N, C-alpha and C positions, 0 to 999 in steps of 0.2 A: 375288197380286202376281207380277209377272214378274221375271226375273233382271236385266233391264235397267232396272228401275224405280229412278230416282235416289234416292228416299227409302229404299228397302230397302237399296241399296248403302251409303248414308251410315250407316244404322243398323248394318249389319254392320261397317263400318269403325270406328264408335264402340265397338262391343262388343269388337273386336280391340284397340283402344287401351286400353280399360278393363281388359282381361285383362292386357296388358303392364304397365300401371300398378299393378294389384293385385299381380302377381308381384314387381314392383320394391319395392313397399312392404313386402311380406311378407319380402323378403330383407334389408331394412335392418337389423334387429337383429343378424343374423349378421355382416353387413358391418361394423357398428360394433364388434362384439366382435373381429373379425379385424384391424381396422385401428385399434385403440385406441392412442393415443400413449403413449409411455413415461411412467411415473410418476416425476417428478423431485423428489418430496417429500423423500427422504433427501438427495439432492445439494443441494437448496436449503437444507435445514436445516444441512448442513455449511458452506455458504457463509455463511449468516447467523451461525453460531457464530464462524466465522473473522473475519467483518467486525466482530462485537461485540468480539472480542479485539483486533483492530487499533484499533478506536475507543477502547478502554480504554488501550492503549499510546499512542495519539495524545494523549489527554487528559493523560497523565503527561508526555509530551514538551512539550506546549504549556504546561504549568504550570511548566516550567523557567524560572527568571528570566533565564538567559543569553539565551534567545530574545527576551526583551522588551527587551534592551539595544540601543542604537543602535550602529552601527559605531564611532563616536567613543568612546562609553563603553567598549566592548569593548577598543578600542585603548589607552585610558587604563588599564584594568585590567591589560592585558599589560605596559604600561610600568611601572606601579607594582610589579607582581610581579617584573619584571626588575630594578628598582632594589633591591627588598628582597633578592632573591637575591644581587645584587652586594654589598650591605652584609654579608650573612651570610658570603659568601666572603672579603670583606675582613677580617672578624673572624677567620676561620679562618687566613688568611695571616698576620695580625698575631700570632696565637698561635704559628704555626710560626716566624715570624721571631724571636720572643722566645726560642725555644730556641736555645741557642748553636751547636749543630752545624749548623743550617740557615742561620743568619744570614749567613754569608759567601757562600753560594751563591745565596740567594734575593734578597737586597737589590739586587744589580746588575740582576737581571731585573725586579724591581718598579720600580726607578728608571727603567729603559729604557721600560717600559710606561707609566708615569705621565708620562714626559717630563722628569723632574727629574734624570736622570743624565747 
């Protein structure tokens, strides 16, 4: 065969391409070792642990009956507690007024507040 024979030239080109391909394939394991992505197992385990803890806390928060109340029911509860606190304070004031040394100074103030003075 002569050097200008197209078949011989094509065969040589094919051999050269196969050599390059073989070297590339042989280099793959080392390239994979050199370019291995980081192992995120520990980081992901910490994230999962934290998310589980958050989930536990969220379940406890969601179980709180206050969160199930409507705004109207919540407002009614605040009003009722306010009235109860007012009644307790009224009792304390009445006891204080019952004491002779406070009666003269507190009675005019309470009359002014209640509008009866």
